[in-house]
N, C-alpha and C positions, 0 to 999 in steps of 0.2 A: 553675394556678400554685401553687408550693410555699407552705406556711404555716409552715414551721420554718426558722430561720436560725441560722447560726453566729455566734460572737462578733464577728468582723470585719464581717459583714453587718449585724448589729444596730447596731454603732457607726456605720456608714455611714448606715443608715436614720434613726437618731436625730439625726445631724448634718443630714441632708437635711430632716428634719421642722422643725428649728429655722430653717434658712435659707429653706425654702419659706414658712414662716409669717411670717418677718420681711421677706423681700425679694420674695416671690411666686415662682411657678414660672418665669416668663420671666426674672426678675431673678437667678436662681440658675443657675450653670453646674456641670457635672460637675467642672471644675477647682476651683471654689469649695468644693465638697463634699469633694473629695479632700484639698485643702489643710487644711481645718478638721478633717477626720477623721485627718489625718496618715497617709494611705494613698495609695499610688501610684495615679495617675489610671487607669492601665491595669487595675488591680485592680477599680476601681469598674465599669468597662466589662465586665470579665470576669464579675463577679458578676451584674450587672443588664442589660447590653446597651445600654440607652439610658436617658435621663432619664425618658421616659414609663414605661418598664417599672419603673424605680426607684420612681416615684410609686405605681404599682399595687401593688408589693411593700410599700411603706410603709403603704398603706391596709389591706392584708391583715394585716400585722404588728400594727397597732393595733386591729383590729376582730374578728379571727377567733376570739379566745378568749371573746367574749361569748356565743356559742352554748353552750359548755360550762357557763358560769355559769347560763344560763337553764335548761339541762337539769337541773342540780342543784336549781334552784328548783322546777321542776315536780314533782320527786320528794320535796320537803320535806313534812313532816307539818304542813301549815298549811292553814287554810281558804282558798278561792279569793280572797277579797277581801284577805287578808293577803299572798298571793302577788303580787297586783296591786300592792299597796303596796310590797312589796320590789322588784318589777320597776321601779317608778317611781324608787325610791331609787337603784337600780343605774344606770339610764339617766342620771339627772340628775347623780349623783356622777361617773360616767364622763366625761360630756361636759364638766362644769365643770372637771375635773382635766386634760382633754386638749383644751382649746379650740383649740390650734394645728392639730391634724389635722382637726378638724371644720370649721374655717374653710377649710382647704385643700380638703377634700372638697366643701364647698358651692360654692366658686368654680370648681374644675376640672370638676366634673360638670355644671355649668350653662353652662360655656364651650363655644363651638362652634369654638374655635381649633384643637383637636387631637382625635384619636380615641383615647380610652382604652378599655381593655377593661371596659366597663360590666357585661358578663355576670358576671364574677367577683364584683364587689361586689353585683350584684343577687341572685346565688345566696346570698350571706351574709345579705342582708336578708330573703330569702324564708325562710331557715332560722330567723331570729329571729322572723319573723312566725308561723311554725308553732308556736313555743314559746308565744307570746302566745295563739294560737288554742287551744292545748291547755288553758291555764289557764281561758280563758273558757268553753270547752265543758264543762270540769269544773264550773264554777259554774252553767252552764245545766242540766246533768244533775242537779245537786243542787237545782234550783229556786230558786237564789239570784239568778242573773243573768237579765236580760231575754233574750227570744228574738230580738229585732229589732235586735241590736247590729251595726253595720257594723265588723267587726273591723279591716280595713285602715286605718281612719281613727283608731284609738286611738293608734297611735304618733305620727302627725303632730300630734295634739292635745296629747300630752305634750311633744314636742320643740318644737312651734311656740310654746307658752307660754314655755318656757325661752329660746328664741332671741330672741323679742320682748323679753323682759326684759333679756337680755344685750346686744342690739343698741342698746338705749336705756339703757345702763348709767349714764351721767352724769345723765340725767333722774331715774332711780330712786334713785341715790345721794343726790341733792339732796332729792327728795321724801320719802324714808324716813330721811333723816339718817344715811346709811351713810358715815361719814367715813374709814374705813380699808378696805383690801383684805380684812382678816380679817372685819370686820363685814359686808361685802358678801357674801363667800363663806359666812359663817355664816347670813345671811338666806336665801340660796339653799338651803342644806342643811336649814334648818328651815321657815321660813315659806312660801317658794315651793314647796318640795317638798310640804308639807302641803296647800297650795292646789290643786296639781295632783292630788294623791291624792283630795281632796274632789270635784274636778271630774269625774274619771274614775269615782269611785264613783257620782256622780249619774247618769252615763250608763249604768252597768251594773246598778244595783240597781232592783228594782221600787219604784214609788212606794207609800208606806204610806197 
C-alpha cells in the first residue's frame, strides 16, 4: 500500500480520522466523509476504493513516518539509555497528540466484524521493533543493558502504562488534582513520561 498521498487525499484522510474517532467506523459513511471534506463522493471512492481501504490508508498515513524518526534516533550521538528515554518521549508525545487514530486502531484491529489488511500495519510495527532492538543491542554490546531482556515486551510496557492512565482519565484527574486539559497533558509529558522512563530503565540496566 502507498505511503505518500496528495493534498486531496490527505484532506479526505484527516476528515475521515475525525469522523471515525467521533462516530466510529460503522457510524461513518463515505457520503459523510465526502460531504465534510467538500469532495465529490466518487472522488473518495476513486482514491481509496472502499471505506475499509480508506481506514488502512489512514493508519499508514499516521504511523509510517515513525520509522524514519526512530532511524534518526539510532544514529544520534547519544548513550543507549538516552536513546531509550528519547524513544519513550517520542512514543508518548505521538500517541497523546493523536489519540483519535490510536483509539481507532485499538478498536478496529481487535474487532472481528471486518477483515482489514493487518499485514501492512504489522510490517510497520516490525520495523519499529527492529529500531528498538538496535538500540537495546547497542546497550548490551556496551555492557550497559542486561542480556535477558525480552525486547518485544518493552513497547507494550510503555504503551500499556500510558493507555491505562488515559483510559482512567477522570480518576487520575481527580486523584492528582489535574483540573484542566493543559495540566493533564503536562502531567503526561513530564511526570508520566518520567515514570515510564524509570520503569524501562529498571528493566534494562543491571542491578548495582
